N, C-alpha and C positions, 0 to 999 in steps of 0.2 A: 967235446961238442959233436956228438954223433947225431946224424939225421937219419931217421928211419922212414921209408916210403913204402906203404903197403896198400894194395887195392882191397876193398872190403865191400860186402853186400850190406846195404843199410836197411835192415829189417824194421827199423823204427820209422821208415818212410814208405811203407807199403801202399800199394794201390788196391782198389776193390777187386781187381782182376787177379790178385795174388802174385804180383811182380814187385820188384824193388830195384832202386837205382844202385849202380856201382859207383862208389866214391873212392878217392885216394886219400888215405890218412897220412899226413906228414907230421911226424913227431920230432921236436927239437927242444932240448932242455925240459923234458917232461910236459911240454905243452903241445896239444894236438890241434890240427887244422884239417878240415875236410874240403876236398876239391872235387866238384862234380865232373864226371866224364861224359855225361850225355847218354850213357848206356843203361838201359833198363831191361832186366831179364826175370823170368820166373825163378822162384826159390830153388826148385830142384835142378836148375841148370847151372848152379854155382858150386864149384869145388872149393870149400873153405880151407881145406888142408893144403892144397896146391895153389890157392888164390888165383884160380883161372876159370874161364868159362868152360863148362863140360861140352864135349862134342855132340851132345844129343840135340842141339839146335842146328837147323840148316845153315844159319849165318854165324855160327860160333867163331870161325876163323876171322871174319871181318870184325866182329865185336871185340875179340881179344886183341886184334891189331890196333883198334881205336884206343883201348885201355893202355896198351904198351906204348903207343905214341904219346899219350898224355903223361905217362910216367917218365918217359924219356925227356919230355919238355920240362918237367919239374926238376929233373936232375941237373939241368943246365943253369939253374938260378945262380 
């Protein structure tokens, strides 16, 4: 019964401005659930390999901190 928690860029929920929200995908027993983080960034500002916000945004550290706090809150369920 392993639980996997991964932040992802939801390209299926894009805005007209070319940005997308970051959601956290929680997978347990092959069932996934998406939890919104409230963070929206442009496509080119997300590193899918490292699953982190790229430092090319001025507020990248603050956004990554929001995502990390949300993940930490999920881990305490």
